C-alpha positions in Angstrom: 37.1 -6.8 -10.2 34.6 -7.1 -7.3 36.0 -5.8 -4.1 35.8 -7.7 -0.9 33.8 -5.0 0.9 31.2 -4.9 -1.9 30.9 -8.7 -1.9 30.3 -8.8 1.9 27.8 -5.8 1.7 25.9 -7.6 -1.1 25.9 -10.8 0.9 24.6 -9.0 4.0 21.8 -7.4 2.0 20.8 -10.7 0.6 20.8 -12.4 4.0 18.7 -9.5 5.4 16.2 -9.8 2.5 16.0 -13.6 3.2 15.2 -12.8 6.9 12.6 -10.1 6.0 10.8 -12.3 3.5 10.7 -15.4 5.8 9.5 -13.6 9.0 5.7 -13.6 8.2 5.6 -17.4 7.5 7.9 -18.3 10.4 5.8 -16.2 12.8 2.6 -17.7 11.7 4.0 -21.2 12.0 5.2 -20.5 15.5 1.9 -19.0 16.6 -0.1 -21.8 15.0 2.1 -24.4 16.6 1.8 -22.8 20.0 -2.0 -22.6 19.7 -2.4 -26.2 18.6 0.0 -27.4 21.3 -1.9 -25.5 23.9 -5.2 -27.0 22.6 -3.7 -30.5 22.7 -2.4 -30.0 26.2 -5.7 -28.7 27.5 -7.9 -31.4 25.9 -5.4 -34.3 26.0 -6.0 -35.0 22.3 -2.7 -36.4 20.8 -3.6 -36.6 17.2 -0.7 -36.1 14.8 -2.8 -34.6 12.0 -4.2 -32.0 14.4 -0.7 -30.5 14.6 0.1 -30.7 10.9 -3.1 -29.6 9.1 -3.8 -26.3 10.9 -0.1 -25.2 10.7 0.0 -26.1 7.0 -3.2 -24.2 6.3 -2.0 -21.1 8.2 1.4 -21.2 6.4 -0.3 -21.5 3.0 -2.7 -18.7 3.8 0.1 -16.3 4.9 2.2 -17.2 2.0 -0.6 -16.4 -0.4 -1.3 -13.1 1.3 2.4 -12.0 1.5 3.4 -13.4 -1.9 3.2 -9.9 -3.5 5.4 -8.3 -0.8 8.0 -11.1 -1.1 8.1 -10.9 -4.9 8.5 -7.1 -4.9 11.3 -7.3 -2.3 13.2 -10.0 -4.2 12.7 -8.3 -7.6 13.9 -4.9 -6.2 17.0 -6.5 -4.7 17.8 -8.3 -8.0 17.2 -5.3 -10.2 18.8 -2.7 -8.0 21.8 -4.7 -6.6 22.5 -8.0 -8.4 22.0 -6.9 -12.1 24.3 -3.8 -11.8 27.0 -6.1 -10.4 26.5 -8.6 -13.2 26.6 -5.9 -15.8 29.8 -4.5 -14.3 28.4 -1.2 -13.0 29.9 -1.5 -9.5 
């Protein structure tokens, strides 16, 4: 039977992996939003697509660049942590 400590440790590791894999995309979204917001404030251009399109393009570019890192991290967590628990090797 799965112990409570092992459950919480696995949950903590899973949440940490979620944070680590989402940080690049969230950081770029924040920076792109700040740059576009500053540009809009300086030029008084209030176009809705000006906010959406650059942020989306930056997010897609960073996702494409960091996809290998994200995949390796998630696969390593699954094979090293989750599969042994499923197989009963805890």
